[in-house]
N, C-alpha and C positions, 0 to 999 in steps of 0.2 A: 275656647274657639281656637287660640296660638297655638295651644298645647295639640289640640287637635289636627290642625296644620301641618304642624310639625313633626308631627308623628305620623303625617299622611305621607309627608316629602321624603323622610328615610325609610320608610318602605317602600316608595318606590325605586329608590336607589339599591335598596336589598334586593327585590326581585328582579332588576334587570344586572344584577352580581348574581344570581344563581343561575347556573345552566340549565338545570331540570324544569325550573318555573319556563325558561323561554321557551325551552322544547313542547312542551305540554299547552304553553298558552299561544304560540304564537307560528311555532313550523308544524306542529301536529294537523291542525285545522287546516292549513295549504297542502299539508300532502293529502290530506281526505278530497280535498276541493277537487286536484288536478287528478285522482283515482275515477270520481265520478263522474267529469269532465269524457274522459278516458272510458268508461263503462257506455257512459249514454250518449257518446258522441252522434249518433244518429237524431237525435231531438233538434227539431227546428230551431226554439230559441234555449241555447244551452243553459243549464243547470236549473233554469226556473221553477221547473217542478221539485225541486230537490234542496233549494233555499235552506228550507225548516228542517232539513235532516243535516245538512251542514253545518247551520248555526247552531243547532245542538249540540253536535259534536264540538262545538267550539266552545260551548258554555258548560257543558258536560267535564271535556278535559282541563280547563282553565279552572274551575272548581271542585271537581273530584281527585286532582293532581297539584294544580298548579297551588293554592291555596291549602291546602293541609300543608303539602309539601314545605313551602317558606314559614307555616306556623308553627312547626313541629321542629324545623332545623334550627329557627331562632330560638326556641325554649330548649333545644340539646345544647345549644351554646352560650344558653348564659344571659340572650339578649331579653329576653323577658324577666329575668329575676333584676335586671339593671331598671326596666321599667317600673318595675314594681317600689323600686324605693324613690322614682319620683313623685310630686305631689298630681301628676296628673290620674285623674277619677278610672276604674277601669272600662265604665262605657266608652269615655274616648276613646281609649286605646283599642276596644274591640271596634265600636264604629269606624274609626279610620282606619284600620284593617280591611273592614268591609269595603268602606267607597271606595279603596283604594283598588280592590280587588275586581267591583264590581268595572270603573274606568280601563282595566287593563284588558277584561272582557270585552267590552263596550270597542276599544279601541283593537282588536284582534277581529271582531266582528265586521267592523268598519275595513278592517283590511285585506280580508275575505269578501268583503260584498264586493269592494273596490276592483278586485281580482275577478268576479266573475262578470262584471260590467264591463272590463276591460276584453275579457274574452267572449262577449256578445251578448250575454245576461239583458233584458230588458228591465228599466227600475222598478222599484214594487210596487203595485198599483195601490198597496196602503201605509207608506212610509212612519208615518206618526204611530200607526196600528202597530208595524211591525218592531217599533221602539220600546210601547209598550207591552208587546209579548213579550219582546229578549227582555226587557227588563225582569216582568215575571219570572223566566223560564229564569233569569240568575239568581234570583230569591230563591227559587227551588233546589237548584245546583248548590250554592251557597251556602245553604242550610245543612245540607248532605256534608258537604268538603267540611264544614265545624264540627260536625256529629265523626267523622273521619281524624280530625286533629285531633279530640279530645279522648280519643279511643287508642291512638296510636302513641308508643313510645315514641317511635323511630323512626326515621325515613323508611328502612325496608319495611317495615311495617306498614307506613302509610301505600308504601308502591304493591302492598300484598292486597290491601285491601281497598285501594282504588280499582285495580284491575278485577277483583273480585265483584264489582258494581258495576265497572263499565262495560265488560266485556258482555254481559246478561245482555245491559237494557241496550247495547248496540246491535245484539242477534238477535233477540226475543221479543226487545220492547219496542219495537216499531223506529227505529232510529235510523240505522244502516239498511235495514232489511224490513221493507216498506208492510204493514200490517196487511196490505192484499197476499203477500206472498206466506203469511205467516199461517202453518195449519190452526184447527180452530183452539188447540188447548194455550197455545203459543198467544194467540190473538185474548183472550182469558187473564193468560198472565200478565200481559202488556198492562191490563187495566189497571196494576197494583203498582206500576214503575213511573215515575215520572217523566220518561223520555216521552214517552210515546202524547202526553197531553204538548210538553214542549213542541214537538214537529207539526201540532195538527196547529197550536196558537199561531206558528209563527209561519206556516206556509198559507193559512187563511188569510195573512195580511202581505205577504208578498205576490201570489197569484189569485186568490181565492173572494171570498166574500168581505172581508174584514173580521170584525173583532164579534160584529152580534151573532153570529152564529158559534163562536167559541170559548162564551162566557162561564161554561163547566169548566172548559181548561184551563183558563184562567185562574178561575177560584182553587180548583184542586193542586195548582201549582204554589199559588199564594198560602195554602193550609199546609203541603208539605214543607213550602219554605221553613214557616214562623214554627211549625214544629220542632223539625230539626234545629233550629234557633235556639229553640225554649231549652230543648233536654241539652245542648250543648251549654248555654249556659249553667245548668245544674251540675252539670262535668266539668266543669274549667279548672282545670290548676295553671298554677304556675311556673312550675317546674317539672320535668320528664321525672318518671321512679314515682312520684308523690301522689297516693290515691287522692282521689276524688270526694269530695263532702257528698252530703246530703244523696244517698243512695247510690253517689258510684256509676258506675257504669251500666247501671240496670236502668237509666235513663235512655238507654238505646232503644229499648224494645216500646217506649213513649214515644220514640219518633217513628218506629217501625208502624205502631199501632193508626199512627195518620195513614201511612200508604195505605194501609189495611181498610180503613173506612171510606178513604178514596174510592178503592177498588170496590168495595161494596157495595157503596153509592153506584157507581157507576154500572154496576151488572143489575142492581134493582132496577133502573134507569132504561135500561137496553141499550146504554153506550157501547156496547163491546166490540159486535162485529162489525168489522169493515169489509170490503167484498170478498166475499168466501172462497177459496179457492178448492179444484176439484180434489176428489179424494184419489190419492194415490192410487189404487187402482183403475180409475177413470183415467189419468194421466196418463196411465201406462199403455192403456186399451187404444188410446190413441196416439199411441206414437208405434203400438204393433203393427196398425194397419187396418185395412178396410174390413178385414176377418172378426172383427169383435163389435161389426156394427151390422154387416150383412151374412145371413145362413149362408153356407156352401150350397143350398138347395131349396127353392121357393114352390109351395105348391101351382099349379097350372091354376090360372083362374083366366075370368073375361078378360082381352087385350084393353090398356089403356087405351086411351086416342091416340093416332099415330103422328106423326109429324105435317106439317100443311105440305101439300103437294108442291107451295111456291115456291120451297127451298131446295133450290138444284145441289147446292152441295153435300146431300145427305140424301140419296135418294132409298128409297126403302126397297131390302128385295124383296122378290117377284116368286116363290115357291108356293107351288100349287097347294093348296088344301088337301090332306089326305080324306076328309068329310065334310059333308057340307056345315060350314061355321057358324055357330048363335051370332045373331045380328050384336055389331059393338054396341057397348055402353056411351053413353051422352060425355062429352066432354066435361071432365072437370070445372068448380066455378073456378073463378079466378083467385089466387090467393090473397090474404089476408093481409094486408102491409098497413106502414105508417103513410104513406102517401101516396097518391095514384099517379099513375105512369102509364104513359101513352106507347101502344106496341102497333106491332106491324098486325094491317086485317090479316085475319087468318082463314080460312076456306074450309067447307065440311070438312072433317075427319074424313081418312080412309082407313079402310081395314088394314090393321096392322098382320104380320104374317104372323104363323100360328109355332107354339111352340111343343116340342115334345116331353109329355111327361113333367118331370124337374129340373129338366135341363136349363143352368142358365140363360139369360139375355143376349143373344150373340151380337148385337146392335143397340144401342139407344133406344130406336122404335120400338124392339120387343118388348120394353118395358112396361109391366102393368102394374095396374092396383094392386095385385098381388105381393109384387117383390117390393113394392113403396112398404105395405103395410109391413111385411114381415122386418124394416129397417127397426135396431135394437134403439130406437133415438135416448132411452133413458141411461144407455153406454157412455153418451155423450162428454164430452167436462162441460160442468157448469158453466152458467153465461158469467157468473161473476167471479171464475176461477180466472189464475194466471195462462192455461193456454185455450186460444179463440175465445176469448172473451169479447160478450155482445151487451151491452150497455142497456139498461131496463128502460122505456119510454118516458118514465121522468128523470130521466139523468142527463145532464148535459155538459156538455166537455167546459173545461176552464177558459176563460176571455184570451188565456193565452194561447192555449190552441187552435180558436176559432178560426186565423187565419189559413191554416194550412189546410183545416178542412175544407173553407172554401175554396181554397187551390186547385185539391182535387177532384171537386166539383165540377168546377168550371173547366179543367181539361180534361175532365172525361169526356167532353161533348167533342173534341177531336181527335182523341187518343184514335191512333191507328190501330193497335192491339182489341179494342172492344168494338171495331169492325171488323173482324177476318171474316171471311167468308165460310168459314166453316163454324156451325153452329156452336157444336161441342170446345173448340179450341176458343171461339171468342166467349163463351162464358169463364172456361177454364183463365182466361187472361184476366177476366176482372175478377175472380175469386183471389189473383195471387195480388189484388192492390189491399186487401185484409188482411191475408197469410203474410206477407214480407214484414207491415208493420207488428204483427203478432210476434212473429219468429224475432225480429230484433229488439221487442220486450219497450217499443216506444209507445209508453206509458199515458200519454199525455192522448194520443190521438186513435191507439189499436181497440179500445172500446167502442169506437164508436164507428171508425169506419164498417162497420158491415153494413151499417142502416144505406150508407151510400152505396155500397156495391148491392145491396139489396133492388132500390132503386134506380140501377142501371140497369139490372139482370131483367128486371120486368119492362123497362123499354127498347133493349136489346134482342128479345130472346122471345118468342109466342108463347101465349100464356099458357096453352096446350102443350106446347113441349118442354115448360122448363122443368116441372117437374122431372121429366123421362130423365133429362139430358143432367140437373144436380145428380140424381140417382147415379147417374153412368160414370160423372167426375167421381163422386164419393166410393164407387165400387173398384173405380182404375186411374187411382191417382199418380201411374208412373206412367199413363199414356200420354200423348202429345207433345205437345215444343213449353220448354219453360223458357224462351228467350223474352216474352215478353216481360219476366224479369229485371233484363235491361232495359227495359223503355221507361223504368217509372218515374225517371229522374223529370219526364216531359211532367210529372203530377205531381212535384215537388217531393217526390219521395226516395228514398234510397233505394239504387238497385242493387241487385246480387248475384254473386258470380260465384262460382267454386264449388263443392262440396256440400256447401249451405243449401244448396236451391231444393237439395231432396229431402231435407226438413222441412221446407217450404210449402211442397207438394204436400206433404203430411197437414199442414196445416190448411192448407185448400181443400184437400178430403174434408175435414172437422167443417169446418165451415160449409164445404156444400152440404152436408147431412144437416146442418144446422138451417141453413137455408128452407133446402126439400122440409124438413118441421114445418117452419112458417108457411111456405106454400101450399102446405097442405093440411094448415091447422091443426098439425100436432103439439105437441109440448116438447119440451128440452128442461135437462137439470138446470133449477136457478141457481 
């Protein structure tokens, strides 16, 4: 024990004398934290939804770079050769090295967590679970670092091998880029990488339901870590340039085989899919404009019920019909929604003005059932995608996001733009509540705001008029005013200024069509 503690103390001193180990172990995670803070500056609770990613970067950088850099550097300088001459057993030497590295990783994570709390992040929901999850992640990445240290003959080789693993894990491994933003093929690839499981296990303890829901992830991390440790033990060598015994570097494939086993098990158990992203074509269509969803001409048909005459702000035009019109169809049924909403009393529908041939409607009152039926709802971005997301009925926001959603609901009751006398502008203003957070990628709340918006629209717009108004907004995204984006602060949301308002109008268009699909009992891509 005395030898183990003595070597551990020497390892600590050597680590703090190594500039590269200090950069990757302490400075690098803090740079990532500040970068995430700047990118997700609109989050109500700073960084709380990204601590899983940030702590994974800390463990990954310290284990993939710090640990092998220190070990290979010491081996190159002959430090290990001197240790070999001492009576200290090999296991004590390796154990003290790993214990010191774990404590260094833990100290770096605590510094990162302290800075996040100072910025304004709330305390983790499950602090003890976070410690367990971080320990499992550290074991996995230290196993990887041990393999690198046994394969590499010098420090430059460590840097090259580390980058070959570090960068792919950041980009397509679910660490720096969220799984929900990755294409389908990358989500499958990420199942074979430990970074994905580390992020999920850590985030579950920071803002989720704890470790009970991530037992597979914890088991995967431990299996990957022990597999790497076993392979590195078989490749262990005291001196650089001397080949390893008992199969040499072929044991690397044994460590990789564990990754493959974990990925295959994840595939077989359906643990691959995160929130799917929209297809590139659908995303491009969403940016293109309303022509992607609304045909240039629609067949003439029996007109849909017109607006209630009790709404003076949008009087229907009074053009004489060239021939006796067919009696109007009955009013459409009330839209199917998750929650009932009170609506203003509506009088009997009046006859809508007729249209000539295939001419598009000249106002929202002229929108017909045929116009709505012609909308290409299948071209909309998927509800589980990154453009205009809409949470499934069985999906609920994290506890950290619930207060902000509650603030939006409460503020809507007295929000002036939601009471605009013009029905179309009123609906447009309400749609901006979902569009702006979507554009700003406020991932905590953006998939759940559409439900809030849908409920408010049903309260603020007569049900008979709502489908026609939504169609009109979707097909005319650049009409009306966008000044309501300046008033979003009253709802606890960031206001939007400048050229980005045009993009917010596009998102409002997409949400208008998604609301229209639900108001008329149609389906949108999931």
